[in-house]
Structure formats: structure tokens, C-alpha cells
BALOKOL-155615 format. One record per residue: x, y, z of N, C-alpha, C in turn; residue number from 1; residue in one letter. Coordinates in nm, 4 decimals. Layout:
# BALOKOL-155615
PT       n.c1       n.c2       n.c3      ca.c1      ca.c2      ca.c3       c.c1       c.c2       c.c3   pos   code
PT          X          Y          Z          X          Y          Z          X          Y          Z   NUM      A
...
***
This chain:
# BALOKOL-155615
PT       n.c1       n.c2       n.c3      ca.c1      ca.c2      ca.c3       c.c1       c.c2       c.c3   pos   code
PT     2.1129     1.6786    -1.6264     1.9788     1.6547    -1.5698     1.9616     1.7534    -1.4453     1      X
PT     1.8492     1.8201    -1.4453     1.8187     1.9072    -1.3304     1.8006     1.8291    -1.2022     2      X
PT     1.8204     1.9045    -1.0900     1.8023     1.8417    -0.9626     1.6518     1.7857    -0.9458     3      X
PT     1.5571     1.8600    -0.9944     1.4189     1.8182    -0.9747     1.3888     1.7012    -1.0598     4      X
PT     1.4522     1.6862    -1.1664     1.4268     1.5614    -1.2528     1.4935     1.4450    -1.1874     5      X
PT     1.6019     1.4644    -1.1160     1.6615     1.3590    -1.0429     1.5691     1.3082    -0.9328     6      X
PT     1.5024     1.4050    -0.8652     1.4056     1.3769    -0.7660     1.2858     1.3035    -0.8243     7      X
PT     1.2471     1.3404    -0.9440     1.1331     1.2778    -1.0114     1.1675     1.1287    -1.0415     8      X
PT     1.2832     1.1089    -1.0905     1.3275     0.9731    -1.1310     1.3412     0.8858    -1.0078     9      X
PT     1.3930     0.9381    -0.9025     1.4112     0.8616    -0.7787     1.2681     0.8303    -0.7234    10      X
PT     1.1773     0.9238    -0.7211     1.0361     0.8960    -0.6832     0.9716     0.7911    -0.7680    11      X
PT     0.9929     0.7964    -0.9039     0.9407     0.6992    -0.9871     0.9993     0.5555    -0.9659    12      X
PT     1.1331     0.5512    -0.9437     1.1940     0.4206    -0.9212     1.1424     0.3580    -0.7943    13      X
PT     1.1398     0.4394    -0.6854     1.0940     0.3876    -0.5543     0.9465     0.3454    -0.5635    14      X
PT     0.8675     0.4207    -0.6335     0.7274     0.3927    -0.6452     0.7102     0.2582    -0.7198    15      X
PT     0.7855     0.2292    -0.8167     0.7753     0.1084    -0.9005     0.8212    -0.0125    -0.8154    16      X
PT     0.9133     0.0055    -0.7211     0.9536    -0.1067    -0.6425     0.8356    -0.1530    -0.5430    17      X
PT     0.7384    -0.0646    -0.5275     0.6235    -0.1040    -0.4448     0.5395    -0.2133    -0.5095    18      X
PT     0.5438    -0.2216    -0.6512     0.4625    -0.3230    -0.7190     0.5069    -0.4607    -0.6792    19      X
PT     0.6350    -0.5042    -0.7018     0.6702    -0.6428    -0.6602     0.6602    -0.6665    -0.5084    20      X
PT     0.6982    -0.5604    -0.4281     0.6918    -0.5803    -0.2895     0.5510    -0.5941    -0.2428    21      X
PT     0.4663    -0.5170    -0.2977     0.3224    -0.5190    -0.2588     0.2572    -0.6481    -0.3024    22      X
PT     0.2856    -0.6958    -0.4271     0.2310    -0.8242    -0.4741     0.2685    -0.9394    -0.3851    23      X
PT     0.3966    -0.9406    -0.3493     0.4483    -1.0501    -0.2618     0.4093    -1.0347    -0.1199    24      X
PT     0.4158    -0.9089    -0.0700     0.3933    -0.8902     0.0737     0.2474    -0.8761     0.1160    25      X
PT     0.1709    -0.8095     0.0278     0.0316    -0.7783     0.0699    -0.0657    -0.8801     0.0034    26      X
PT    -0.0476    -0.9107    -0.1232    -0.1385    -0.9958    -0.1889    -0.1009    -1.1432    -0.1825    27      X
PT     0.0232    -1.1700    -0.1379     0.0551    -1.3145    -0.1169    -0.0260    -1.3658    -0.0044    28      X
PT    -0.0753    -1.4896    -0.0178    -0.1405    -1.5529     0.0925    -0.1196    -1.7027     0.0820    29      X
PT    -0.1197    -1.7715     0.1969    -0.1056    -1.9100     0.2024    -0.2242    -1.9785     0.1350    30      X
PT    -0.2110    -2.1050     0.0963    -0.3201    -2.1814     0.0409    -0.4201    -2.2150     0.1404    31      X
PT    -0.5188    -2.1245     0.1584    -0.6237    -2.1426     0.2578    -0.7210    -2.2403     0.2046    32      X
PT    -0.7508    -2.3350     0.2858    -0.8576    -2.4374     0.2504    -0.9812    -2.4056     0.3260    33      X
PT    -1.0831    -2.3489     0.2599    -1.2081    -2.3021     0.3302    -1.2663    -2.4168     0.4137    34      X
PT    -1.2927    -2.3906     0.5409    -1.3548    -2.4878     0.6304    -1.2555    -2.5935     0.6847    35      X
PT    -1.1289    -2.5809     0.6479    -1.0315    -2.6863     0.6978    -0.9153    -2.6104     0.7518    36      X
PT    -0.9207    -2.5793     0.8815    -0.8121    -2.5048     0.9501    -0.6847    -2.5920     0.9562    37      X
PT    -0.6946    -2.7239     0.9732    -0.5785    -2.8108     0.9775    -0.5016    -2.8090     0.8475    38      X
PT    -0.5676    -2.8161     0.7334    -0.5098    -2.8197     0.6045    -0.4379    -2.6850     0.5803    39      X
PT    -0.5076    -2.5775     0.6148    -0.4521    -2.4399     0.6040    -0.3206    -2.4292     0.6847    40      X
PT    -0.3256    -2.4800     0.8012    -0.2060    -2.4770     0.8946    -0.0906    -2.5523     0.8279    41      X
PT    -0.1202    -2.6697     0.7762    -0.0168    -2.7461     0.7130     0.0442    -2.6744     0.5898    42      X
PT    -0.0384    -2.6090     0.5138     0.0073    -2.5359     0.3972     0.1005    -2.4192     0.4435    43      X
PT     0.0672    -2.3486     0.5483     0.1570    -2.2437     0.5967     0.2908    -2.2975     0.6461    44      X
PT     0.2885    -2.4012     0.7218     0.4100    -2.4604     0.7722     0.5010    -2.5154     0.6622    45      X
PT     0.4404    -2.5691     0.5549     0.5186    -2.6227     0.4475     0.5923    -2.5078     0.3740    46      X
PT     0.5380    -2.3892     0.3696     0.6063    -2.2684     0.3045     0.6298    -2.1614     0.4133    47      X
PT     0.6793    -2.2002     0.5281     0.6855    -2.1008     0.6339     0.7933    -1.9882     0.5971    48      X
PT     0.9008    -2.0268     0.5259     1.0048    -1.9290     0.4891     0.9418    -1.8293     0.3960    49      X
PT     0.8581    -1.8738     0.2982     0.7964    -1.7784     0.2065     0.6971    -1.6902     0.2814    50      X
PT     0.6276    -1.7520     0.3741     0.5330    -1.6771     0.4571     0.5976    -1.5622     0.5351    51      X
PT     0.7136    -1.6006     0.5928     0.7961    -1.4946     0.6726     0.8489    -1.3861     0.5751    52      X
PT     0.8890    -1.4283     0.4576     0.9398    -1.3307     0.3582     0.8279    -1.2355     0.3183    53      X
PT     0.7042    -1.2860     0.3121     0.5915    -1.2017     0.2707     0.5657    -1.1011     0.3820    54      X
PT     0.5900    -1.1363     0.5037     0.5747    -1.0392     0.6172     0.6786    -0.9242     0.6033    55      X
PT     0.8054    -0.9670     0.5766     0.9141    -0.8694     0.5608     0.8806    -0.7772     0.4416    56      X
PT     0.8336    -0.8388     0.3362     0.8039    -0.7598     0.2147     0.6947    -0.6538     0.2414    57      X
PT     0.5916    -0.6954     0.3158     0.4869    -0.6075     0.3470     0.5310    -0.4894     0.4360    58      X
PT     0.6255    -0.5185     0.5277     0.6890    -0.4109     0.6097     0.7690    -0.3202     0.5217    59      X
PT     0.8451    -0.3750     0.4274     0.9291    -0.2913     0.3427     0.8413    -0.1962     0.2539    60      X
PT     0.7274    -0.2470     0.2167     0.6355    -0.1586     0.1413     0.6103    -0.0259     0.2147    61      X
PT     0.5874    -0.0377     0.3444     0.5520     0.0822     0.4198     0.6687     0.1774     0.4347    62      X
PT     0.7867     0.1149     0.4529     0.9135     0.1908     0.4662     0.9368     0.2654     0.3337    63      X
PT     0.9336     0.1952     0.2193     0.9580     0.2562     0.0914     0.8517     0.3626     0.0664    64      X
PT     0.7265     0.3404     0.1038     0.6180     0.4298     0.0841     0.6538     0.5719     0.1466    65      X
PT     0.7197     0.5711     0.2644     0.7497     0.6947     0.3321     0.8489     0.7729     0.2467    66      X
PT     0.9479     0.7036     0.1925     1.0466     0.7739     0.1039     0.9851     0.8215    -0.0227    67      X
PT     0.8932     0.7429    -0.0761     0.8211     0.7810    -0.1991     0.7460     0.9149    -0.1752    68      X
PT     0.6676     0.9212    -0.0690     0.5861     1.0404    -0.0422     0.6787     1.1622    -0.0180    69      X
PT     0.7907     1.1428     0.0493     0.8764     1.2569     0.0761     0.9303     1.3094    -0.0584    70      X
PT     0.9726     1.2204    -0.1483     1.0167     1.2619    -0.2834     0.9123     1.3324    -0.3553    71      X
PT     0.7912     1.2773    -0.3513     0.6811     1.3430    -0.4223     0.6431     1.4763    -0.3643    72      X
PT     0.6554     1.4914    -0.2289     0.6321     1.6127    -0.1652     0.7253     1.7218    -0.2184    73      X
PT     0.8574     1.6842    -0.2300     0.9535     1.7796    -0.2820     0.9200     1.8197    -0.4213    74      X
PT     0.8645     1.7239    -0.4996     0.8277     1.7511    -0.6378     0.7038     1.8329    -0.6572    75      X
PT     0.6084     1.8088    -0.5696     0.4703     1.8677    -0.5964     0.4337     1.9772    -0.5023    76      X
PT     0.5066     2.0004    -0.3929     0.4660     2.1018    -0.2961     0.4563     2.2459    -0.3511    77      X
PT     0.5374     2.2786    -0.4558     0.5241     2.4230    -0.5056     0.3879     2.4487    -0.5628    78      X
PT     0.3177     2.3393    -0.6087     0.1796     2.3623    -0.6612     0.0812     2.3967    -0.5557    79      X
PT     0.0803     2.3292    -0.4452    -0.0104     2.3647    -0.3320     0.0410     2.2907    -0.2103    80      X
PT     0.1031     2.3684    -0.1226     0.1691     2.3120     0.0011     0.0712     2.2386     0.0844    81      X
PT    -0.0506     2.2939     0.0968    -0.1510     2.2263     0.1863    -0.1867     2.0901     0.1395    82      X
PT    -0.2127     2.0799     0.0040    -0.2482     1.9534    -0.0551    -0.1311     1.8480    -0.0437    83      X
PT    -0.0110     1.9042    -0.0642     0.1047     1.8190    -0.0565     0.1275     1.7683     0.0827    84      X
PT     0.1004     1.8463     0.1859     0.1149     1.8118     0.3278     0.0094     1.7059     0.3573    85      X
PT    -0.1146     1.7224     0.3026    -0.2187     1.6272     0.3315    -0.1791     1.4940     0.2679    86      X
PT    -0.1228     1.4931     0.1566    -0.0722     1.3703     0.0955     0.0277     1.2953     0.1827    87      X
PT     0.1201     1.3641     0.2445     0.2139     1.3071     0.3316     0.1504     1.2468     0.4620    88      X
PT     0.0543     1.3260     0.5158    -0.0157     1.2885     0.6351    -0.0908     1.1561     0.6147    89      X
PT    -0.1550     1.1420     0.5035    -0.2320     1.0157     0.4771    -0.1403     0.8912     0.4761    90      X
PT    -0.0252     0.9077     0.4087     0.0686     0.7976     0.4095     0.1209     0.7658     0.5408    91      X
PT     0.1560     0.8740     0.6175     0.2155     0.8516     0.7526     0.1068     0.7928     0.8486    92      X
PT    -0.0171     0.8144     0.8197    -0.1247     0.7475     0.9029    -0.1432     0.5998     0.8611    93      X
PT    -0.1348     0.5764     0.7372    -0.1553     0.4386     0.6859    -0.0398     0.3436     0.7192    94      X
PT     0.0830     0.3966     0.7200     0.1990     0.3077     0.7319     0.2029     0.2362     0.8633    95      X
PT     0.1809     0.2966     0.9801     0.1840     0.2236     1.1068     0.0713     0.1268     1.1232    96      X
PT    -0.0361     0.1562     1.0653    -0.1560     0.0652     1.0680    -0.1202    -0.0655     0.9902    97      X
PT    -0.0603    -0.0493     0.8770    -0.0252    -0.1615     0.7941     0.0857    -0.2482     0.8536    98      X
PT     0.1837    -0.1764     0.9224     0.2918    -0.2468     0.9835     0.2473    -0.3280     1.1031    99      X
PT     0.1646    -0.2597     1.1869     0.1083    -0.3278     1.3007     0.0181    -0.4448     1.2660   100      X
PT    -0.0426    -0.4365     1.1523    -0.1279    -0.5405     1.0998    -0.0573    -0.6689     1.0811   101      X
PT     0.0755    -0.6600     1.0472     0.1558    -0.7829     1.0246     0.1692    -0.8651     1.1593   102      X
PT     0.1339    -0.8113     1.2716     0.1354    -0.8870     1.3961     0.0399    -1.0006     1.3827   103      X
PT    -0.0670    -0.9890     1.3090    -0.1615    -1.1016     1.2867    -0.0983    -1.2139     1.2155   104      X
PT    -0.0031    -1.1854     1.1204     0.0669    -1.2906     1.0527     0.1644    -1.3644     1.1459   105      X
PT     0.2321    -1.2814     1.2307     0.3170    -1.3399     1.3275     0.2412    -1.4257     1.4322   106      X
PT     0.1197    -1.3791     1.4651     0.0363    -1.4570     1.5556     0.0098    -1.5929     1.5021   107      X
PT    -0.0196    -1.5999     1.3685    -0.0395    -1.7335     1.3084     0.0837    -1.8271     1.3244   108      X
PT     0.1985    -1.7751     1.3098     0.3224    -1.8551     1.3317     0.3359    -1.8963     1.4709   109      X
PT     0.3098    -1.8098     1.5666     0.3192    -1.8426     1.7069     0.2194    -1.9574     1.7400   110      X
PT     0.1022    -1.9423     1.6862    -0.0047    -2.0455     1.7130     0.0458    -2.1847     1.6571   111      X
PT     0.0972    -2.1797     1.5401     0.1363    -2.3108     1.4739     0.2550    -2.3711     1.5423   112      X
PT     0.3440    -2.2939     1.6037     0.4599    -2.3515     1.6754     0.4243    -2.3882     1.8229   113      X
PT     0.3107    -2.3294     1.8687     0.2652    -2.3665     2.0020     0.3691    -2.3494     2.1187   114      X
PT     0.4441    -2.2454     2.1021     0.5481    -2.2247     2.2058     0.4962    -2.1604     2.3340   115      X
PT     0.5732    -2.1673     2.4396     0.5400    -2.1040     2.5648     0.4065    -2.1472     2.6248   116      X
PT     0.3325    -2.0487     2.6647     0.2020    -2.0747     2.7348     0.1077    -2.1451     2.6435   117      X
PT     0.1294    -2.1430     2.5092     0.0379    -2.2068     2.4162     0.0359    -2.3644     2.4234   118      X
PT     0.1336    -2.4140     2.4923     0.1416    -2.5594     2.5079     0.0209    -2.6131     2.5867   119      X
PT    -0.0515    -2.5248     2.6548    -0.1710    -2.5666     2.7301    -0.2845    -2.6008     2.6401   120      X
PT    -0.2735    -2.5591     2.5116    -0.3807    -2.5918     2.4150    -0.3408    -2.7046     2.3256   121      X
PT    -0.4407    -2.7799     2.2695    -0.4147    -2.8808     2.1797    -0.3850    -2.8309     2.0434   122      X
PT    -0.3199    -2.9108     1.9618    -0.2834    -2.8638     1.8269    -0.4081    -2.8281     1.7445   123      X
PT    -0.5189    -2.8966     1.7619    -0.6378    -2.8720     1.6942    -0.7017    -2.7343     1.7314   124      X
PT    -0.6880    -2.7047     1.8642    -0.7392    -2.5762     1.9151    -0.6570    -2.4613     1.8530   125      X
PT    -0.5283    -2.4737     1.8531    -0.4421    -2.3655     1.7960    -0.4655    -2.3569     1.6428   126      X
PT    -0.4791    -2.4608     1.5753    -0.5012    -2.4599     1.4308    -0.6308    -2.3873     1.3965   127      X
PT    -0.7321    -2.4110     1.4889    -0.8605    -2.3501     1.4666    -0.8601    -2.1997     1.4705   128      X
PT    -0.7622    -2.1455     1.5424    -0.7455    -2.0002     1.5490    -0.6768    -1.9336     1.4244   129      X
PT    -0.6054    -2.0153     1.3486    -0.5360    -1.9691     1.2330    -0.6159    -1.8868     1.1400   130      X
PT    -0.7344    -1.9424     1.0923    -0.8194    -1.8586     0.9997    -0.8680    -1.7326     1.0619   131      X
PT    -0.8818    -1.7319     1.1916    -0.9315    -1.6084     1.2609    -0.8241    -1.4986     1.2456   132      X
PT    -0.6942    -1.5273     1.2651    -0.5980    -1.4252     1.2520    -0.5687    -1.3878     1.1042   133      X
PT    -0.5831    -1.4841     1.0149    -0.5756    -1.4543     0.8761    -0.6852    -1.3580     0.8296   134      X
PT    -0.8026    -1.3769     0.8843    -0.9155    -1.2865     0.8478    -0.8905    -1.1507     0.9073   135      X
PT    -0.8347    -1.1464     1.0338    -0.7989    -1.0150     1.0904    -0.7017    -0.9472     1.0097   136      X
PT    -0.6079    -1.0138     0.9547    -0.4991    -0.9519     0.8668    -0.5697    -0.8898     0.7461   137      X
PT    -0.6668    -0.9630     0.6867    -0.7368    -0.9086     0.5703    -0.8108    -0.7817     0.6019   138      X
PT    -0.8731    -0.7845     0.7169    -0.9451    -0.6655     0.7614    -0.8496    -0.5495     0.7866   139      X
PT    -0.7325    -0.5780     0.8413    -0.6305    -0.4770     0.8669    -0.5883    -0.4127     0.7404   140      X
PT    -0.5737    -0.4927     0.6338    -0.5399    -0.4360     0.5071    -0.6476    -0.3443     0.4524   141      X
PT    -0.7707    -0.3787     0.4830    -0.8803    -0.2944     0.4301    -0.8833    -0.1590     0.5025   142      X
PT    -0.8455    -0.1651     0.6297    -0.8358    -0.0378     0.7126    -0.7256     0.0462     0.6531   143      X
PT    -0.6058    -0.0051     0.6366    -0.4915     0.0609     0.5791    -0.5228     0.1189     0.4434   144      X
PT    -0.6081     0.0356     0.3646    -0.6371     0.0790     0.2251    -0.7156     0.2117     0.2195   145      X
PT    -0.7831     0.2449     0.3263    -0.8556     0.3713     0.3301    -0.7512     0.4838     0.3141   146      X
PT    -0.6366     0.4747     0.3789    -0.5362     0.5814     0.3743    -0.4548     0.5699     0.2443   147      X
PT    -0.4383     0.4372     0.1895    -0.3709     0.4233     0.0625    -0.4551     0.4821    -0.0490   148      X
PT    -0.5879     0.4880    -0.0298    -0.6711     0.5599    -0.1207    -0.6735     0.7089    -0.1056   149      X
PT    -0.6853     0.7542     0.0203    -0.6978     0.8967     0.0480    -0.5707     0.9770    -0.0039   150      X
PT    -0.4559     0.9250     0.0093    -0.3359     0.9998    -0.0339    -0.3342     1.0222    -0.1905   151      X
PT    -0.4084     0.9332    -0.2609    -0.4060     0.9496    -0.4034    -0.4880     1.0745    -0.4473   152      X
PT    -0.5852     1.1203    -0.3704    -0.6643     1.2321    -0.4136    -0.5831     1.3592    -0.4116   153      X
PT    -0.5130     1.4002    -0.3024    -0.4345     1.5219    -0.3121    -0.3200     1.5082    -0.4114   154      X
PT    -0.2618     1.3900    -0.4181    -0.1524     1.3730    -0.5185    -0.2073     1.3938    -0.6602   155      X
PT    -0.3255     1.3259    -0.6901    -0.3839     1.3409    -0.8223    -0.4223     1.4900    -0.8553   156      X
PT    -0.4632     1.5594    -0.7537    -0.4979     1.6965    -0.7713    -0.3782     1.7823    -0.8027   157      X
PT    -0.2677     1.7576    -0.7308    -0.1468     1.8270    -0.7547    -0.0875     1.7956    -0.8938   158      X
PT    -0.0877     1.6719    -0.9375    -0.0458     1.6325    -1.0704    -0.1309     1.7014    -1.1739   159      X
PT    -0.2638     1.7072    -1.1567    -0.3566     1.7660    -1.2498    -0.3337     1.9160    -1.2668   160      X
PT    -0.3122     1.9836    -1.1528    -0.2924     2.1290    -1.1563    -0.1542     2.1687    -1.1972   161      X
PT    -0.0534     2.0799    -1.1889     0.0833     2.1199    -1.2006     0.1228     2.1788    -1.3306   162      X
PT     0.0814     2.1153    -1.4417     0.1284     2.1678    -1.5751     0.2606     2.1057    -1.6150   163      X
PT     0.3325     2.0515    -1.5191     0.4605     1.9847    -1.5569     0.4493     1.8365    -1.5577   164      X
PT     0.3257     1.7847    -1.5433     0.2960     1.6411    -1.5575     0.1618     1.6314    -1.6355   165      X
PT     0.1434     1.5291    -1.7079     0.0192     1.5132    -1.7828    -0.1088     1.5138    -1.6941   166      X
PT    -0.2058     1.5883    -1.7330    -0.3308     1.5976    -1.6493    -0.3985     1.4611    -1.6326   167      X
PT    -0.3932     1.3789    -1.7365    -0.4583     1.2506    -1.7311    -0.4091     1.1648    -1.6124   168      X
PT    -0.2841     1.1769    -1.5829    -0.2230     1.1042    -1.4726    -0.2913     1.1471    -1.3393   169      X
PT    -0.3181     1.2757    -1.3285    -0.3843     1.3236    -1.2082    -0.5275     1.2719    -1.2034   170      X
PT    -0.6008     1.2686    -1.3118    -0.7350     1.2124    -1.3158    -0.7364     1.0698    -1.2725   171      X
PT    -0.6388     0.9895    -1.3325    -0.6380     0.8457    -1.2976    -0.6100     0.8278    -1.1534   172      X
PT    -0.5210     0.9011    -1.0925    -0.4889     0.8939    -0.9545    -0.6098     0.9163    -0.8619   173      X
PT    -0.6815     1.0223    -0.8991    -0.8052     1.0547    -0.8255    -0.9128     0.9485    -0.8356   174      X
PT    -0.9192     0.8906    -0.9528    -1.0105     0.7751    -0.9746    -0.9677     0.6612    -0.8899   175      X
PT    -0.8347     0.6374    -0.8846    -0.7805     0.5309    -0.7990    -0.8181     0.5472    -0.6497   176      X
PT    -0.8221     0.6678    -0.6054    -0.8579     0.6992    -0.4662    -0.9883     0.6364    -0.4383   177      X
PT    -1.0908     0.6593    -0.5187    -1.2258     0.6111    -0.4946    -1.2313     0.4544    -0.5123   178      X
PT    -1.1467     0.3997    -0.5931    -1.1400     0.2512    -0.6023    -1.1042     0.1879    -0.4687   179      X
PT    -1.0016     0.2462    -0.4063    -0.9611     0.1916    -0.2701    -1.0679     0.2125    -0.1715   180      X
PT    -1.1257     0.3312    -0.1667    -1.2322     0.3630    -0.0663    -1.3515     0.2809    -0.0815   181      X
PT    -1.3945     0.2512    -0.2057    -1.5155     0.1722    -0.2295    -1.4938     0.0278    -0.1811   182      X
PT    -1.3755    -0.0235    -0.2153    -1.3370    -0.1591    -0.1751    -1.3384    -0.1757    -0.0258   183      X
PT    -1.2708    -0.0738     0.0492    -1.2581    -0.0825     0.1864    -1.3891    -0.0705     0.2580   184      X
PT    -1.4686     0.0236     0.2282    -1.5994     0.0367     0.2950    -1.6997    -0.0670     0.2520   185      X
PT    -1.6798    -0.1263     0.1382    -1.7714    -0.2392     0.1047    -1.7411    -0.3614     0.1966   186      X
PT    -1.6096    -0.3815     0.2332    -1.5697    -0.4816     0.3240    -1.6367    -0.4549     0.4621   187      X
PT    -1.6335    -0.3335     0.5056    -1.6837    -0.2958     0.6383    -1.8392    -0.3109     0.6436   188      X
PT    -1.9055    -0.2692     0.5391    -2.0491    -0.2590     0.5370    -2.1246    -0.3842     0.4757   189      X
PT    -2.0567    -0.4404     0.3746    -2.1206    -0.5496     0.3063    -2.0103    -0.6699     0.2938   190      X
PT    -1.9770    -0.7292     0.4002    -1.8628    -0.8248     0.4014    -1.8780    -0.9414     0.3076   191      X
PT    -1.9964    -0.9717     0.2663    -2.0214    -1.0932     0.1723    -2.0319    -1.0497     0.0328   192      X
PT    -2.0207    -0.9192     0.0065    -2.0361    -0.8710    -0.1339    -1.9180    -0.8964    -0.2220   193      X
PT    -1.7942    -0.9037    -0.1675    -1.6755    -0.9242    -0.2422    -1.6549    -0.8277    -0.3525   194      X
PT    -1.6700    -0.6971    -0.3187    -1.6484    -0.5892    -0.4121    -1.5017    -0.5657    -0.4362   195      X
PT    -1.4622    -0.5587    -0.5655    -1.3217    -0.5334    -0.5954    -1.3163    -0.4315    -0.7128   196      X
PT    -1.3016    -0.3067    -0.6784    -1.2935    -0.1967    -0.7789    -1.1520    -0.1580    -0.8035   197      X
PT    -1.0691    -0.1602    -0.6953    -0.9280    -0.1111    -0.7056    -0.8497    -0.1795    -0.8116   198      X
PT    -0.8636    -0.3074    -0.8379    -0.7872    -0.3755    -0.9459    -0.8120    -0.3147    -1.0877   199      X
PT    -0.9212    -0.2360    -1.1017    -0.9528    -0.1767    -1.2259    -0.9190    -0.0233    -1.2236   200      X
PT    -0.8870     0.0321    -1.1117    -0.8618     0.1797    -1.1084    -0.7284     0.2122    -1.0568   201      X
PT    -0.6318     0.1214    -1.0679    -0.4968     0.1461    -1.0078    -0.3971     0.2052    -1.1170   202      X
PT    -0.4460     0.2224    -1.2359    -0.3507     0.2539    -1.3490    -0.2678     0.3827    -1.3250   203      X
PT    -0.3229     0.4802    -1.2568    -0.2495     0.5968    -1.2244    -0.1232     0.5710    -1.1415   204      X
PT    -0.1258     0.4688    -1.0542    -0.0163     0.4353    -0.9699     0.0912     0.3590    -1.0432   205      X
PT     0.0605     0.3077    -1.1622     0.1609     0.2512    -1.2520     0.2227     0.3523    -1.3452   206      X
PT     0.1270     0.4239    -1.4082     0.1710     0.5149    -1.5190     0.2444     0.6394    -1.4617   207      X
PT     0.2063     0.6928    -1.3455     0.2809     0.8050    -1.2907     0.4279     0.7710    -1.2613   208      X
PT     0.4599     0.6639    -1.1869     0.6088     0.6363    -1.1683     0.6808     0.6037    -1.3060   209      X
PT     0.6136     0.5407    -1.3949     0.6762     0.5195    -1.5228     0.7119     0.6424    -1.5882   210      X
PT     0.6145     0.7355    -1.5853     0.6394     0.8666    -1.6505     0.7516     0.9415    -1.5810   211      X
PT     0.7514     0.9397    -1.4423     0.8528     1.0094    -1.3734     0.9917     0.9498    -1.4050   212      X
PT     0.9977     0.8135    -1.4155     1.1246     0.7476    -1.4337     1.1814     0.7699    -1.5770   213      X
PT     1.0917     0.7694    -1.6749     1.1274     0.7729    -1.8171     1.1310     0.9206    -1.8591   214      X
PT     1.0288     0.9973    -1.8364     1.0182     1.1303    -1.8895     1.0560     1.2429    -1.7946   215      X
PT     1.0405     1.2158    -1.6624     1.0626     1.3244    -1.5712     0.9572     1.4248    -1.5757   216      X
PT     0.9910     1.5566    -1.5402     0.8938     1.6617    -1.5432     0.9320     1.7694    -1.6407   217      X
PT     0.8428     1.8579    -1.6716     0.8704     1.9758    -1.7517     0.9429     2.0805    -1.6572   218      X
PT     1.0701     2.0909    -1.6594     1.1438     2.1682    -1.5655     1.1028     2.3141    -1.5655   219      X
PT     1.0770     2.3664    -1.6878     1.0448     2.5137    -1.6968     0.9106     2.5409    -1.6262   220      X
PT     0.8148     2.4450    -1.6509     0.6849     2.4674    -1.5823     0.6939     2.4455    -1.4291   221      X
PT     0.7840     2.3498    -1.3895     0.8017     2.3363    -1.2444     0.8693     2.4587    -1.1872   222      X
PT     0.9645     2.5188    -1.2539     1.0352     2.6428    -1.2027     0.9337     2.7581    -1.1850   223      X
PT     0.8326     2.7618    -1.2754     0.7322     2.8653    -1.2614     0.6564     2.8577    -1.1251   224      X
PT     0.6231     2.7333    -1.0941     0.5582     2.7144    -0.9620     0.6562     2.7417    -0.8488   225      X
PT     0.7832     2.7009    -0.8622     0.8746     2.7128    -0.7525     0.9083     2.8564    -0.7242   226      X
PT     0.9057     2.9425    -0.8325     0.9447     3.0834    -0.8197     0.8287     3.1674    -0.7733   227      X
PT     0.7007     3.1114    -0.7768     0.5883     3.1974    -0.7384     0.5958     3.2163    -0.5882   228      X
PT     0.5564     3.3376    -0.5405     0.5572     3.3685    -0.3951     0.4566     3.2750    -0.3232   229      X
PT     0.4882     3.2327    -0.2093     0.3919     3.1449    -0.1332     0.2722     3.2209    -0.0888   230      X
***
């Protein structure tokens, strides 16, 4: 197996690990009872260990994402170094936003345990703040999603132009970019619209890592790019 195909398979494997981590860490949510902060608080405390694990999982997503984009940079930068660099920049901008956003989840736990200076407030007052921080967390995900979308466009472009990966994967990735962006800006501009496009445009992010893991790349085509003068 060529060195570059090893890189492709590593990138594919790491990318696929984002699926279970992301589902558990980012999409997992406590049983929120609309209009009942007390019931929501009880639900979180009943499954506090799972809630904490979801925070750790969300943090791991961002760490793994960094290694994924570095492996993809090694794979794709011969096609266009500028676009490959842009791909890395977008992930490196989104990762700290997403990681810091988990502070909202920790704030929920601090409120529910009422430690330290929070003892000055009643349990009802602290519970009333729980939905506020859960909502902030959701908004934080929407902000990070802007960058999770943006990085897909240069990656899709590079895959499309490469010749050593199927063009359809590049097209699907670029479509996925707009799915994230539409969803995020719909939250910012039309918060009551409940727009959800990304769940229907994410296929490139599943098919690309599967292709990398199972098929790898066309090594001869990759070498043509690698041997071209910068």
C-alpha cells in the first residue's frame, strides 16, 4: 500500500469516528420539557453521567476534526494549496468556538448543583436558568456550524478537481456546505422557522470517508499532481 493511500485510509477512519461522537456529543440532548424548567432539571440530574459524557464526546469531535483536516490537507494540497489551506483554516476557526460552547453545558450542571456563591439563589431560580443555557448551547452549535459548512466547500472543490477521487463526492460536499450555512443563518434570521436542510445534504461527509477507507485514492493520478511544479 502506498504511503498516500495509508494517509487516505487514516483520514477516512478518523472522519467516520466523528459520526458516533457527533451524534452522542452534539445531537444528544436531555429530555427538555417545554415550559417546565423544573422537570427539565430533574431529567438532566437523573442522567448526569450521560450528560457529562456527551460534553466529553463533543470536545473529542473537535480534537479528532483537527487530525482529520491535517490528513486531508496532506492528501489534497497538491491539487490546490490555497484551497487546502482555506479548508484547514475553517476547521481551526470552528473548533475553539465549539469547544468553548460546551461551557454552557457545564453552566447547567453548576446551576443544578448550586455550589459556592449560587447558594444565595433558590432552587427554583437556578432551575429557571437551565433552559437559558441550553438555548445558548444550541445557538453556539449554530455558530460553529457556519465553519463546519464552510470547510466543506474548498474540500469539495479539491475532491472534484483532483481526478484521484470521484467527482460526485466533491459535488456532494459542496452541496453539504450550503446545507449547514442555510440552517445556521435561518436560526440567526428566522429563529421560529425551524429550517433543517443539513440532514438531507450531509451525504458527502459519509461517502467520502467510506471511499477513502475502502477504496483509497488513484495513486497514479495523485502522483501527477504531486509531481507538478508549484
